[in-house]
C-alpha positions as CSV (number, residue, x, y, z in Angstrom):
1,M,9.5,-7.2,-16.8
2,S,9.3,-3.5,-16.4
3,K,10.8,-1.6,-13.5
4,P,8.3,-0.5,-10.9
5,Q,7.8,3.3,-10.8
6,P,8.2,5.2,-7.6
7,A,5.0,6.0,-5.8
8,L,5.4,9.8,-5.7
9,V,2.0,10.8,-4.5
10,L,1.4,7.6,-2.4
11,G,4.8,7.8,-0.8
12,H,3.8,10.3,1.8
13,Y,0.8,8.3,2.8
14,K,2.3,4.8,3.2
15,K,2.8,5.1,6.9
16,R,-0.8,6.4,7.3
17,I,-2.2,3.5,5.3
18,E,-0.3,1.1,7.5
19,T,-1.6,2.8,10.6
20,L,-5.2,2.6,9.4
21,L,-4.7,-1.1,8.6
22,D,-3.3,-1.7,12.1
23,E,-6.3,0.1,13.6
24,S,-8.6,-1.8,11.3
25,A,-7.1,-5.2,12.4
26,Q,-8.3,-4.4,16.0
27,M,-11.9,-3.8,14.9
28,L,-14.6,-6.4,14.5
29,R,-14.5,-8.1,11.1
30,K,-17.6,-6.5,9.7
31,E,-16.3,-3.0,10.7
32,R,-12.8,-3.2,9.3
33,Y,-11.6,-0.8,6.6
34,T,-11.8,-1.8,3.0
35,A,-9.2,-0.4,0.6
36,N,-11.9,1.9,-0.7
37,K,-12.6,3.2,2.9
38,V,-8.9,3.8,3.3
39,Y,-9.0,5.8,0.1
40,Q,-11.9,7.9,1.3
41,I,-10.2,8.6,4.6
42,L,-7.0,9.7,2.9
43,K,-8.8,11.7,0.3
44,A,-10.4,13.6,3.2
45,E,-7.0,14.2,4.6
46,G,-5.7,15.7,1.3
47,Y,-4.5,12.7,-0.8
48,Q,-4.7,13.6,-4.4
49,G,-3.7,10.3,-6.0
50,S,-5.9,7.5,-7.4
51,A,-7.9,4.9,-5.6
52,G,-6.0,2.3,-7.7
53,G,-2.7,3.3,-6.2
54,I,-4.0,2.7,-2.7
55,H,-5.6,-0.6,-3.7
56,N,-2.3,-1.8,-5.3
57,Y,-0.2,-0.8,-2.3
58,I,-2.6,-2.6,0.1
59,S,-2.7,-5.7,-2.0
60,R,1.1,-5.8,-2.1
61,L,1.1,-5.8,1.7
62,F,-1.1,-8.9,1.8
63,I,0.6,-11.2,-0.8
64,R,-0.2,-14.8,-0.1
65,P,2.8,-17.2,0.2
66,S,1.4,-19.2,-2.7
67,Q,1.6,-16.1,-4.9
68,L,5.3,-15.4,-4.2
69,N,8.1,-16.3,-6.6
70,L,11.8,-15.3,-6.3
71,C,11.6,-12.7,-9.1
72,H,8.5,-11.1,-7.4
73,V,10.2,-11.0,-4.0
74,K,13.3,-9.4,-5.5
75,N,11.2,-6.7,-7.3
76,L,9.4,-5.9,-4.1
77,I,12.6,-5.6,-2.1
78,N,14.2,-3.4,-4.8
79,H,11.1,-1.2,-5.1
80,D,10.9,-0.7,-1.3
81,S,14.6,0.1,-1.1
82,Q,14.2,2.7,-3.9
83,D,11.3,4.3,-2.1
84,K,13.5,4.7,1.0
85,D,16.3,6.2,-1.1
86,D,13.9,8.8,-2.5
87,H,13.2,10.3,0.9
């Protein structure tokens, strides 16, 4: 399995994405932000990365327990700790 690459462009926007998702969780279901809407908001705020990077990050935040396996959990932990070390 390949080693996850650091999210250089996305790294600066991770907290903002989490804030937007927290705000979205308080909205009515039909009004909540989609990953594409989050991308559009961030793009307007200067984000220059791809929509796919945002989609991937958001999907990693919402992994279902049935999708987890030990190797996947270790990779996520290692990847997140590397991101913190990069700052």
